[in-house]
N, C-alpha and C positions, 0 to 999 in steps of 0.2 A: 113463314115469318116474316114478317115485314117492318122494319124498324128507318118511319120516314116521318123527318120533322117538320118539312115542308113537302108541297105537293114539288115532283120534279117537272121543269121543263118538258125533257124527253126520257122514251123509255125504250131499254134496248129493243131491237125485234123478237130477242130468244127469253123477253120475260116469263113467256108461259112455258115455256122449257126447264126454265130455273125454276120455277113453283112447283113443278111435277117431280121434279129430283131435291124440292125439301130445301131450296135455297134461303139461306137469310136475305131480305134484299137489303139497301142504304139507299138513303142519296149519296153521289159522288157526281162532282163537275155539273151540275144539273142532272142527273140520269140519274134512273133508277138500276141499280145494279146489284148483282151477287156478290154480298161481302165472305161468305163461306158454305160449304156443303156440307160434307163429312165433317170438316174441323181445318183449323189452319196450320195445326203442323201436321195431322195426317196429309191434306192437298200439298202443304211445303216438299215431304219426305218422298211423295209419290212423283215430284217433281223430279227429286232428286237421284230417284232409282230408274224411276221406268218415264212416264210422263204424262203433262197433264194439259188441259184441255181449257183454253183463254176465252171466253166473250169482250173483246175489246170496241164492241160496235160503237161506244162510248167520243172515240179518237176522232180529231175532225181530217178531213181529207182534202186537201185543196190543190186542184189540178192550173200550174202553169204553162201558156202552151204560146209559142210564134214563135216570128224569127229572130225575136230578141230575149226569149223568156231568158234562158241561160245566164245572159249580161245584167237584166232584170233583179234575179233573184242575186246575184255578184252584188250587185247594189242594198239589197235590200236586206242581208243577212252578212252573217261575218263568216262564211267559209266562200270556197269557190264553185258554184254548180255546174261552169261552163268544162272546167277539169276533171267530170267526172265521164266516165264512158259510157255512155249506153249500156242499162242495164246493173249496171251498179248505184252505190247507197255512199251515204254520207250522214255522218253526225253532225248538227248544225244548232243556230242557236238565231233570235231575233233579238235586235237588244236596241234599244233607244238612244238617242242620242250622247247622254250622257254615259252610255257604255252599261247599264242596267242592262236586267235579261228579262225580257218580254215573253218569253217562252223558248224549251228546246224542244229540238222537231229531228225528224229526220225526209234528208230528202234524196228521193228515189228519180235517176234517171233513163225514161222510159223510151225514147227515143230523142234524136236529135236536135228538135223542135218540142219535147213536150217533160216533165215534171210531175213529181207529186211527193207534196209537202204535206209530214204529216205532222201534228199538233196536237198537244194533251189536251181532255176533254173541256175544263175551267177555262181554257183559254184561244179553243178553237174561234170562238167569232174575233176575241180580239186579233190574232191572228193575221183572222181573213180579211178582218178591213182595213189592217196595217197594209198590208201585203198589197190592198186595189189601189193605195193612195201610194205607195212606193213604186208601183207600176207603171204606172203616168210617166206620159212621156217616153214608154219603150213599145215596141212592138211585140207584146205580149198581154195576152188575156189571166183575168184566173178564172175559173170554172169549182166552187165550191160545193161540192159533192158528199159531203160527211153525212146528210142524213139520209141519201142516197145511196150509200157504201155502206157493209155491214165487215167486222173483219173478228177471225176466231185465228188464235193462233195455238199451236200443239209443239210444246216443251221438251225438250228432257232428254235421253241416254237412247230412249225406242223410239224418237219422234219421226226422225226418219223411215223407218221400216215400217210403220204403221200410217204415215202419210202416203207410203211408198206403194200400196195396196188400193189406192183412190185414183192414180194420175199414172198418166204416160210419160209423165217428165221427168228426165233424168235429175234428180234432185240433186244427187252427190256431184253433177257437176256447176251448181249454184253453189258460188261464193261465197264464203258468211258477208252481209250485208252487198249482196247481189241479189235482180229480184228478174223473173221473168213472166211471161204470158204462159197460159196454161188451160187444163179443165182439170178440176177435181171433182169427185163423181159426178161429170157429167157435165158441170158448172164452169162456164168461160170465169176467170179469177186469173189475178196477176198473185205470185207467188213468191214472196219475200223469206230469204233466209238472216231474219232480226229477231231481235228478242228482249227479253225485260227480265231476263231470271239467270243469266248465267249459264244458262244451259243452252246445246247444242238447237235448236227447230226452225220453224218457219212460222209467218202470219199470210195470211192468205182474206186476200180482200173480195168480196162479189158485191153484187147489187144486190141491195136490203132485202128484194124478197125473194130471194135462194136462202138466205140466212138460215133457216129451219130445217133446209135440205141437208144445208151441209153438214151445220152443228150434229143432225140426224147419223150422217155418213160418215164423219169424226171418230163420234164418240162408238159408232158401232164398230168401225174398224179397230180401234183398240181395246176394244172389251176381248179380255184373257190376257190384253199384256199390258195390262198397268195402271193405262192410262185411268186418268179420274178427271170429271169436272174442277177447275181451280177458280177459288171468287179473289178478288180486291185483297182479300189481309193476307191470304200466301203469295200474294204476288208482290205485296212489302218488301216481305219477312225475306224472300227469293232475290230481289233486285238488292234490299240491301248487304245480303251477305255479298251481294256482286259487287261493290258500291258502284250502283247507278245512284245517282240524282233522281229524287222526288222534287218536280216542280211544286212549291206553295210548302215544301217542309227544306230543302238544302239549296234551290235555284228561287229566286225572285226580285225585283225590282230593284231591290237593293242592291242584288248581288249580282258582281260583273267576272267574265267566264275566268280572271286570272286568282281570283280568290277562292273559285269555287275546284282549283288544280287543273284548270281544262284549258289552259293555253293552246296548246296543240289544236284546238279549235279555230281559231281566230290567226285569219290568212291575212297577216298583215303585208306580205310580199305581193298578195294580186294586183292586178293595173286595176287601175282609178279606185273612187271612192268608195266608203259606204256609210251606210248610218253605224254611227258611233266611232267611225276610223280613233279621232284624234282623239276622245276620251281613252278610248282602248290603248294607244300609242303612248300615251302618259301613264297608263298604269304599267306598260310593260317596259317604261326609262324607269320608274320613280320604283317600282314593286309594288303588291297589295297590302293594302293595310292588315287582310286576315287571309287566313289560309282555309279551307276544309279540310280534315283531317279525322284518320280512321285513330276509334278507341275503344280498348278492351277493356271492360271494366274489371279489374284484379280484389275488388271486395264484393260486400253481399249489395246488391241490389240490382235494377235495370235503369240505365238512364234512358229518358225519354224526353222529346222537342219541346223545348224551353227552359230543362236544367241547367245551371250555372255550372260552368267548366273553371275550376282556379287552380292556378300556381301557386305553389306557398302559401294559401290561405288567403290569395287575392284575383280575383276576377279576371278571368285572361278570354272566355268567351261564352258560348252559345250552344250547348247540345241542338242538331237538325230534327237527328232521325236517331231512333234506338230501339233496339230488341233481345229476347233472349233468340239465340241462335241456335235454330232445332238442328244447324247440320251441324256446327260446330261446338253443341253443348252449354257455351260461354255468353255472357250479356256483352254486345256490342254496338257500338254508335258511330255517328256522324257528328263532327262537331268544328264550328267556326273558333280558333283559335289567333293569339298572336304571331306573326312568325317565327320569333324568336324563339317559342313551345313546338312548334312545328317538326321538330325531329324526329324521324323513330325511335322508339325506345326512351324518351321521354316521360318522365312521372309527372302524371296533375291528378286533378280530383274532381269528381261528380258530386255537386250538392243535391242528393238522392234525402225526401225527407229531412229536411235541415240539415244533413249529416253530409261532409267530406268524405266520397270513396274514393278508394284510389283509381286510376281508371291509367291503362297506359295507351303510348302514341303508339300506330303503327302502320305498316302502309298497307294501302290498298289497291285491288280488295279483300276482303276476309276470305272469299272462297273463288276458288280458280277451276274450274272444269278439267279433268283427266283427260290430257288429251292421249 
């Protein structure tokens, strides 16, 4: 079944595999992607209890290399890529001059003079174009390999044992937010211990022409181990339980990292200037005008994106993401509220169907993987 309002600009190289598995396909970020296979809740629970396989080929992969690649990225992003050791990764952001977030990213250091920047599908072209502009004047070049790179992710408590059957790489030796080169199912790959679910797992980058072989091998390796294919629907509920923001919902051009409670990402102590530094220094000194918080709805109803958040009957903010948590069995949400209303334990209300429904501010994440 396919729900596509407009012809997407791109089609995942695994579209035939998804159709064969009965996936419901939708347009997302300019790509035709699977929303669900067996059902969002079933797929969500499989990832929490066993493992899930995700097609993330819509993400943008931008390689930056050269003698000044690290310094160029430091001037372009809010983090400090030169401080990364080879084989390590860091969550990052690219901001406008006013501190607004253009996209949130992961930056991997592949070699002394080679980095990979992974961008969201909907922003990949913007990030690519912006980096080209910001690399000017540095001895560094950008190679946008987004359309030439496929990405499959395996996430869940059984992810490591399933993937281990397909590779000689010592997966246990890869630290969280680490990356290495190797082979998976005989295919040259970059293997990263990263993900967007709150579970342990790996993201495997390969050339697009090997995508189907990789997908088939990973799906086959998980047969009998509880592994299921997972679409964008469960990916969204999983990331929300893990308190991970989604660009376009919880982050956007009008949001700065301090408002999103991501001040840790901004390295104001790094040497040199970077785009957005002055604006972000002002926010750090004065404090953000609003803060992203977690909410558990204590009354009946589910808070959804755009619902108004109230304090004593007056608006204090707005919901950015919300769902019924399959793991907790409770309605959860993230919302921006006034700083005075952001303390955990504060009782607020969400306007659901024109009625105020009690909601409590709670610490994020809602779910943390048992160690």
